[in-house]
C-alpha positions as CSV (number, residue, x, y, z in Angstrom):
1,X,39.2,10.9,9.4
2,X,39.2,13.6,6.5
3,X,39.0,13.5,3.3
4,X,41.9,12.4,1.3
5,X,43.6,10.6,4.5
6,X,43.3,7.0,3.8
7,X,41.9,4.7,6.8
8,X,44.4,2.2,8.6
9,X,44.1,-1.7,8.6
10,X,41.9,-1.0,11.9
11,X,39.7,1.5,10.9
12,X,39.1,0.1,7.7
13,X,38.0,-2.9,9.5
14,X,36.1,-1.0,12.3
15,X,34.5,1.2,9.3
16,X,33.4,-2.1,7.6
17,X,32.1,-3.9,10.1
18,X,29.5,-0.9,10.8
19,X,28.4,-0.6,7.5
20,X,27.8,-4.2,7.5
21,X,25.5,-4.4,10.3
22,X,23.6,-1.5,9.3
23,X,22.9,-3.1,6.0
24,X,21.6,-6.1,8.2
25,X,19.4,-3.9,10.1
26,X,17.6,-2.6,7.1
27,X,17.5,-6.0,5.9
28,X,15.8,-7.1,8.4
29,X,13.2,-4.0,8.8
30,X,12.0,-5.0,5.3
31,X,12.1,-8.0,6.3
32,X,9.5,-7.3,9.5
33,X,7.6,-4.9,7.0
34,X,7.0,-7.5,4.6
35,X,5.5,-9.7,7.3
36,X,3.4,-7.2,8.9
37,X,1.9,-5.1,6.2
38,X,-0.1,-6.0,3.6
39,X,-1.9,-3.8,0.4
40,X,-4.4,-5.9,-1.3
41,X,-6.3,-4.9,-4.5
42,X,-10.3,-5.0,-4.7
43,X,-12.3,-4.4,-7.7
44,X,-15.9,-3.9,-8.5
45,X,-17.8,-5.5,-10.8
46,X,-17.6,-4.2,-14.5
47,X,-20.2,-1.4,-14.8
48,X,-22.1,-0.8,-18.3
49,X,-22.1,2.8,-17.0
50,X,-21.6,4.3,-13.5
51,X,-23.1,7.8,-13.3
52,X,-22.5,10.8,-10.7
53,X,-23.5,10.2,-6.9
54,X,-23.5,6.6,-7.9
55,X,-22.8,3.9,-4.9
56,X,-20.8,1.0,-5.4
57,X,-20.5,-1.6,-3.1
58,X,-17.4,-3.9,-3.1
59,X,-16.9,-7.2,-0.9
60,X,-13.8,-7.8,1.2
61,X,-11.8,-10.2,2.5
62,X,-9.9,-9.2,5.9
63,X,-6.3,-10.9,5.8
64,X,-6.8,-13.1,8.9
65,X,-4.6,-11.7,11.6
66,X,-4.9,-8.2,10.1
67,X,-6.4,-5.4,11.1
68,X,-7.7,-2.2,7.9
69,X,-5.5,0.6,8.4
70,X,-7.0,2.7,5.5
71,X,-7.5,3.3,1.9
72,X,-4.5,3.6,0.1
73,X,-5.5,4.3,-3.5
74,X,-8.7,4.5,-5.6
75,X,-8.2,4.2,-9.5
76,X,-11.2,4.0,-12.3
77,X,-11.0,1.7,-14.7
78,X,-11.6,2.8,-18.5
79,X,-13.2,6.6,-17.1
80,X,-12.0,9.6,-15.2
81,X,-13.8,10.4,-12.2
82,X,-13.8,12.0,-8.5
83,X,-13.9,9.2,-6.0
84,X,-14.0,8.0,-2.1
85,X,-14.7,5.1,-0.1
86,X,-15.0,4.0,3.3
87,X,-13.9,0.5,5.0
88,X,-16.6,-1.7,6.5
89,X,-15.5,-5.2,7.8
90,X,-16.6,-7.6,5.0
91,X,-17.1,-4.7,2.2
92,X,-16.3,-1.2,0.8
93,X,-18.1,1.8,-0.1
94,X,-17.5,3.4,-2.9
95,X,-18.9,6.8,-4.1
96,X,-18.5,8.1,-7.6
97,X,-18.5,11.7,-7.1
98,X,-18.3,13.5,-10.7
99,X,-17.2,12.3,-13.8
100,X,-18.0,8.5,-14.9
101,X,-18.7,6.0,-17.9
102,X,-18.5,2.1,-18.8
103,X,-15.4,-0.1,-16.6
104,X,-14.6,-1.1,-12.9
105,X,-13.7,0.2,-9.8
106,X,-9.9,-0.7,-7.8
107,X,-9.9,-0.1,-4.1
108,X,-6.4,-0.4,-2.8
109,X,-6.4,-1.2,1.2
110,X,-3.2,-1.3,3.7
111,X,-3.9,-3.9,6.4
112,X,-1.4,-4.3,9.3
113,X,-0.8,-7.3,11.4
114,X,-2.7,-7.2,15.0
């Protein structure tokens, strides 16, 4: 069709059916993603003072039937810092590189269904 042209009844129905099919496919894809992907946030115990070059261990519990894919976020609560973390089977190994203060650290882990 060209801009400004009106679709006849047959063309309109065919186009409408195709749009409905695409919408259904998107809904199914979103549903599959929700079943196969999880993000879980783990928070450390509160510390009166976290200093640079400090290691914090956060115990984690992997969801049954899922594998950890990676870390999608690290947040320091109540203070500003530079941090990084490693994922192990039962814990996170978080390192505070610089900054610090009192508070907690939250790490968000991305899991995918096996």
